[in-house]
C-alpha positions in Angstrom: 26.3 -5.2 -28.6 26.2 -1.6 -30.2 28.8 1.0 -29.5 26.9 3.8 -31.4 26.7 4.4 -35.1 27.8 6.9 -37.7 25.2 8.1 -40.3 26.9 8.8 -43.6 26.5 12.3 -44.9 23.8 13.0 -47.5 24.8 15.0 -50.5 25.8 18.4 -49.1 25.3 17.5 -45.5 28.0 16.6 -42.9 28.0 13.1 -41.3 26.5 12.5 -37.9 28.0 10.3 -35.1 26.0 9.0 -32.1 27.8 8.6 -28.9 26.8 7.5 -25.3 29.3 9.6 -23.4 29.9 13.4 -23.0 33.6 13.3 -23.7 34.7 12.9 -27.2 37.8 13.3 -29.4 37.4 15.3 -32.6 39.8 14.0 -35.1 40.7 15.9 -38.3 42.9 15.3 -41.3 44.5 18.2 -42.8 43.2 18.8 -46.3 46.0 21.2 -47.1 49.3 21.8 -45.5 51.3 24.9 -46.4 55.1 24.9 -46.6 55.4 26.4 -43.1 53.3 23.6 -41.6 50.7 24.0 -38.8 51.3 25.5 -35.4 47.8 25.7 -33.8 44.2 24.4 -34.4 41.0 26.0 -33.3 37.9 23.9 -32.3 34.6 25.7 -32.9 31.4 24.3 -31.6 27.6 25.0 -32.1 24.6 23.5 -30.4 22.3 24.9 -33.1 20.9 27.4 -30.6 23.4 29.9 -29.6 25.6 30.0 -32.8 29.3 29.3 -33.1 31.6 29.5 -30.1 35.4 29.0 -29.9 35.8 26.2 -27.4 39.6 26.1 -27.3 42.8 26.2 -29.3 45.6 23.5 -29.2 49.3 23.9 -30.0 50.2 21.7 -32.9 53.6 20.8 -34.3 52.9 19.6 -37.9 55.7 20.4 -40.4 54.9 21.0 -44.0 56.3 17.6 -45.0 54.7 15.6 -42.2 53.5 12.1 -42.9 51.0 12.2 -40.1 48.7 15.1 -40.6 46.1 14.3 -38.0 44.7 16.8 -35.5 43.0 15.5 -32.4 41.2 17.8 -30.0 39.1 16.9 -27.0 35.7 18.1 -26.1 33.2 17.5 -23.3 29.6 18.3 -23.9 27.7 20.1 -21.2 24.5 18.0 -21.8 22.9 15.6 -24.1 22.1 16.9 -27.6 23.4 17.6 -31.1 26.6 19.4 -31.6 28.3 20.7 -34.7 32.1 20.9 -35.0 34.5 22.9 -37.1 38.4 22.7 -36.9 40.4 25.6 -38.3 44.2 25.1 -38.4 46.7 27.9 -38.4 50.1 27.9 -40.2 53.4 28.8 -38.7 53.2 31.9 -40.9 50.0 32.9 -39.0 47.5 32.2 -41.9 44.2 30.5 -41.4 40.6 30.2 -42.7 38.2 32.7 -41.4 36.3 32.1 -38.3 32.8 30.7 -38.8 29.8 33.0 -38.9 26.0 32.4 -38.6 25.1 30.1 -41.4 28.5 28.5 -41.7 27.8 24.6 -41.8 29.7 22.2 -39.4 32.2 19.8 -40.8 30.8 17.0 -38.5 27.8 16.5 -36.2 27.8 14.5 -32.9 24.7 13.5 -31.1 25.4 13.0 -27.4 23.0 10.6 -25.7 23.7 9.1 -22.4 20.1 8.2 -21.5 19.1 4.6 -22.2 15.5 3.8 -23.6 12.8 3.0 -21.1 11.4 -0.4 -21.6 8.1 -1.9 -20.3 7.0 -5.4 -21.0 3.3 -5.3 -20.7 2.3 -8.9 -21.7 3.9 -12.3 -21.8 1.6 -15.3 -21.9 1.5 -18.7 -23.5 -1.3 -20.4 -25.5 -1.8 -23.2 -27.9 -1.2 -22.9 -31.7 2.6 -23.2 -32.2 3.8 -25.6 -34.8 5.9 -27.6 -32.3 4.5 -26.5 -29.1 3.1 -23.5 -27.2 2.9 -20.0 -28.7 4.0 -17.1 -26.5 2.8 -13.6 -27.2 5.1 -10.8 -25.9 4.0 -7.1 -25.9 6.2 -4.1 -24.8 6.5 -0.3 -24.9 9.7 1.7 -25.5 10.2 5.3 -24.6 13.1 7.0 -26.3 13.7 10.7 -25.9 17.3 11.0 -27.2 19.0 9.8 -30.3 16.4 7.5 -31.5 16.2 3.8 -31.8 18.1 1.6 -34.1 16.2 0.1 -37.2 16.3 -3.3 -35.4 16.4 -2.2 -31.8 14.7 -4.9 -29.8 16.1 -8.2 -28.4 14.0 -10.8 -26.7 15.3 -13.3 -24.3 14.0 -16.0 -21.9 15.5 -16.9 -18.6 15.2 -19.7 -15.9 14.8 -17.0 -13.2 14.2 -13.2 -13.2 18.1 -12.8 -13.0 18.7 -15.2 -15.8 20.8 -16.8 -17.2 19.3 -15.5 -20.5 19.2 -16.9 -23.8 17.8 -15.4 -27.1 14.3 -16.1 -28.2 15.2 -14.9 -31.8 18.5 -15.3 -33.7 18.6 -11.5 -34.5 17.3 -8.2 -33.2 13.6 -7.3 -34.1 12.0 -4.0 -35.0 10.2 -2.1 -32.3 6.7 -3.3 -33.4 5.6 -3.6 -29.7 4.5 -7.2 -30.2 6.2 -10.5 -31.0 4.9 -14.0 -31.3 7.3 -16.8 -30.3 6.7 -20.4 -31.2 8.5 -22.4 -28.6 10.1 -25.6 -30.1 12.2 -26.6 -27.0 10.4 -29.7 -25.6 12.3 -29.5 -22.3 11.4 -25.9 -21.6 8.3 -25.7 -19.4 8.5 -22.2 -17.8 10.6 -19.0 -18.2 10.9 -15.3 -17.7 10.8 -12.9 -20.6 13.2 -10.0 -20.9 13.0 -7.2 -23.6 16.0 -5.0 -24.4 16.0 -2.0 -26.6 19.0 -0.2 -27.9 19.3 3.4 -29.3 21.6 4.8 -32.0 24.2 5.9 -29.4 24.5 2.4 -28.1 22.5 2.8 -24.9 20.5 -0.2 -23.9 17.5 -0.5 -21.6 15.8 -3.7 -20.4 12.7 -5.0 -18.5 11.8 -8.4 -17.2 8.1 -9.2 -17.1 6.9 -9.7 -13.5 5.7 -13.2 -13.7 7.1 -16.3 -15.3 5.4 -17.8 -18.3 4.3 -21.4 -18.0 4.8 -23.3 -21.2 3.3 -26.6 -20.1 -0.3 -26.2 -21.2 -1.2 -29.9 -21.0 -3.1 -31.5 -18.2 -1.6 -34.6 -16.5 -3.8 -37.8 -16.7 -3.5 -41.1 -14.8 -5.1 -44.5 -15.3 -5.7 -46.9 -12.3 -3.9 -50.2 -12.9 -5.0 -52.2 -9.9 -6.1 -52.0 -6.2 -4.3 -54.0 -3.6 -5.2 -54.6 0.0 -3.7 -52.6 2.8 -2.4 -49.1 2.9 -5.7 -47.4 3.5 -5.9 -44.0 5.4 
């Protein structure tokens, strides 16, 4: 399972964290504490469209010799999208860094994405050709309009019914290539349903189960007459 991911900052760029809920906690560490300590912190937010806005200010009680110099401020995003954050502390003496202006870079980005990817399994059928049994070809489509998919975003499973229970087809997640070939080596498995799940960078997962079961028994039964005995006719 994925709970979202943090993309480390490139040189000169702030890091970006992907989350799948609108409420977040912005945590800052004081880089410098003056002798009077900190009495207040200001949370500035930009969505990249309307410039910087002061969201709110919180009272803080951090003395100059405090061992815990952490500031935590809550924020609820109005919609999905990318948000930049800047926290400015104010000393008990009333001094602080200047407010951000157009062009001031954020300290941190957060991409809010609450919408899971849309998955559609378009093909799941079995044929001969596997090394130990039948070969199943699975094809799918994923539509992701938010934070983007993980590098290895797709997980394939088979189940006894359309409701599972499910077991993995692969031992790891696969890339979103839209196609996977599964060589079935389980001799006891003769039919199954196929489910494909895709996960985005924020940790949202979307799944789809193919409408029909896949029959893995491709052989034709055969019988040999051993003898004919009197009686029992229709």
